[in-house]
C-alpha positions as a Markdown table, in Angstrom:
| # | Residue | x | y | z |
|---|---|---|---|---|
| 1 | Met | 90.5 | 122.1 | -167.7 |
| 2 | Trp | 91.3 | 121.7 | -171.3 |
| 3 | Ile | 93.9 | 124.5 | -171.1 |
| 4 | Ala | 95.4 | 123.0 | -168.0 |
| 5 | Ile | 95.7 | 119.5 | -169.5 |
| 6 | His | 96.6 | 120.3 | -173.2 |
| 7 | Ile | 98.5 | 123.6 | -173.0 |
| 8 | Tyr | 100.1 | 123.6 | -169.5 |
| 9 | His | 100.5 | 119.8 | -169.4 |
| 10 | Cys | 99.0 | 119.4 | -166.0 |
| 11 | Leu | 98.7 | 115.7 | -166.3 |
| 12 | Asp | 96.3 | 113.2 | -164.6 |
| 13 | Leu | 93.7 | 115.7 | -163.6 |
| 14 | Leu | 90.2 | 114.5 | -162.8 |
| 15 | His | 87.4 | 116.9 | -162.3 |
| 16 | Tyr | 83.8 | 117.3 | -161.6 |
| 17 | Met | 82.1 | 120.8 | -161.6 |
| 18 | Asp | 84.5 | 123.0 | -159.6 |
| 19 | Asn | 86.5 | 120.1 | -158.0 |
| 20 | Val | 89.8 | 118.9 | -159.4 |
| 21 | Trp | 91.9 | 116.1 | -158.0 |
| 22 | Ser | 94.8 | 114.0 | -159.0 |
| 23 | Tyr | 97.5 | 111.8 | -157.6 |
| 24 | Glu | 101.2 | 112.5 | -157.0 |
| 25 | Met | 103.9 | 109.8 | -157.1 |
| 26 | Asp | 106.7 | 112.3 | -156.2 |
| 27 | Thr | 106.9 | 112.8 | -152.4 |
| 28 | Asn | 108.7 | 116.1 | -152.7 |
| 29 | Leu | 106.5 | 119.1 | -151.8 |
| 30 | Ile | 106.8 | 122.6 | -153.3 |
| 31 | Tyr | 106.2 | 125.8 | -151.4 |
| 32 | Tyr | 103.2 | 127.8 | -152.6 |
| 33 | Glu | 103.7 | 131.3 | -151.3 |
| 34 | Pro | 100.1 | 132.8 | -151.5 |
| 35 | Tyr | 98.9 | 130.1 | -149.0 |
| 36 | Asp | 102.3 | 129.8 | -147.1 |
| 37 | Thr | 101.9 | 126.1 | -147.5 |
| 38 | Trp | 103.8 | 123.1 | -149.1 |
| 39 | Phe | 101.9 | 121.1 | -151.7 |
| 40 | Pro | 102.6 | 118.4 | -154.3 |
| 41 | Gln | 104.1 | 119.6 | -157.5 |
| 42 | Lys | 101.1 | 119.0 | -159.7 |
| 43 | Gln | 98.9 | 120.9 | -157.3 |
| 44 | Val | 101.2 | 123.9 | -157.2 |
| 45 | Lys | 101.4 | 123.9 | -161.0 |
| 46 | Leu | 97.6 | 124.0 | -161.3 |
| 47 | Leu | 97.4 | 126.8 | -158.6 |
| 48 | Leu | 100.0 | 128.8 | -160.5 |
| 49 | Leu | 97.9 | 128.4 | -163.7 |
| 50 | Tyr | 94.8 | 129.6 | -161.8 |
| 51 | Asp | 96.7 | 132.6 | -160.6 |
| 52 | Glu | 98.0 | 133.4 | -164.1 |
| 53 | Leu | 94.4 | 133.2 | -165.5 |
| 54 | Gly | 92.9 | 135.1 | -162.6 |
| 55 | Leu | 90.7 | 132.1 | -161.5 |
| 56 | Pro | 89.7 | 132.3 | -157.9 |
| 57 | His | 90.6 | 129.5 | -155.5 |
| 58 | Ile | 90.5 | 129.1 | -151.7 |
| 59 | Lys | 93.0 | 127.5 | -149.3 |
| 60 | Lys | 90.5 | 125.3 | -147.5 |
| 61 | Lys | 89.9 | 123.4 | -150.7 |
| 62 | Gln | 93.6 | 122.8 | -151.3 |
| 63 | Val | 94.0 | 119.5 | -149.5 |
| 64 | Phe | 96.3 | 116.5 | -150.1 |
| 65 | Ser | 96.5 | 113.3 | -148.2 |
| 66 | His | 96.6 | 109.5 | -148.7 |
| 67 | Ser | 92.8 | 109.7 | -148.7 |
| 68 | Leu | 90.5 | 112.5 | -149.8 |
| 69 | Glu | 86.9 | 113.5 | -149.7 |
| 70 | Ile | 85.8 | 113.9 | -153.3 |
| 71 | Ile | 82.2 | 115.1 | -154.0 |
| 72 | Ser | 81.1 | 113.7 | -150.6 |
| 73 | Leu | 82.9 | 110.3 | -151.2 |
| 74 | Phe | 85.8 | 109.3 | -149.0 |
| 75 | Val | 88.4 | 107.8 | -151.4 |
| 76 | Asn | 91.2 | 105.8 | -149.9 |
| 77 | Pro | 93.4 | 104.2 | -152.6 |
| 78 | Leu | 95.6 | 102.5 | -150.0 |
| 79 | Asp | 92.7 | 100.5 | -148.7 |
| 80 | Met | 91.0 | 100.5 | -152.2 |
| 81 | Thr | 87.8 | 101.8 | -150.7 |
| 82 | Ile | 85.2 | 104.5 | -151.4 |
| 83 | Ser | 82.7 | 105.3 | -148.7 |
| 84 | Met | 80.1 | 107.8 | -147.7 |
| 85 | Leu | 78.9 | 109.1 | -144.3 |
| 86 | Asp | 75.7 | 107.5 | -143.2 |
| 87 | Ser | 73.9 | 110.9 | -143.3 |
| 88 | Ser | 75.1 | 111.5 | -146.9 |
| 89 | Arg | 74.0 | 108.0 | -148.0 |
| 90 | Ser | 70.6 | 108.6 | -146.4 |
| 91 | Asp | 70.3 | 112.0 | -148.1 |
| 92 | Leu | 71.2 | 110.3 | -151.5 |
| 93 | Ile | 68.6 | 107.5 | -151.0 |
| 94 | Thr | 65.9 | 110.1 | -150.1 |
| 95 | Ala | 66.8 | 112.2 | -153.2 |
| 96 | Ile | 66.7 | 109.1 | -155.5 |
| 97 | Arg | 63.3 | 108.0 | -154.1 |
| 98 | Glu | 61.8 | 111.5 | -154.5 |
| 99 | Phe | 63.2 | 111.7 | -158.1 |
| 100 | Thr | 61.8 | 108.3 | -159.0 |
| 101 | Asp | 58.4 | 108.8 | -157.2 |
| 102 | Thr | 55.7 | 108.7 | -159.9 |
| 103 | Ser | 52.8 | 109.1 | -157.5 |
| 104 | Gln | 53.1 | 112.9 | -157.5 |
| 105 | Ser | 52.6 | 113.5 | -161.3 |
């Protein structure tokens, strides 16, 4: 990500592990030929960098919308909400309880 941000000036990138996301104020979309799809400019710029560097990426992870699922959290900036599926929340609670359980030392 350092190269994307500091060398290629892909601004406003947020990332966690292999997930990268951002926002786009410009409503104009740009055609990205390898996926035969129109995406926001920042997204296409990052995909072109990945292509130049030979980094793999897949179409199904290239999403854009007013709200997005980011690392199992549903982020909706229009409503100013972040939520989880009930099943994801239950899995998280179980994992936390197992991690903090001191009875199995």
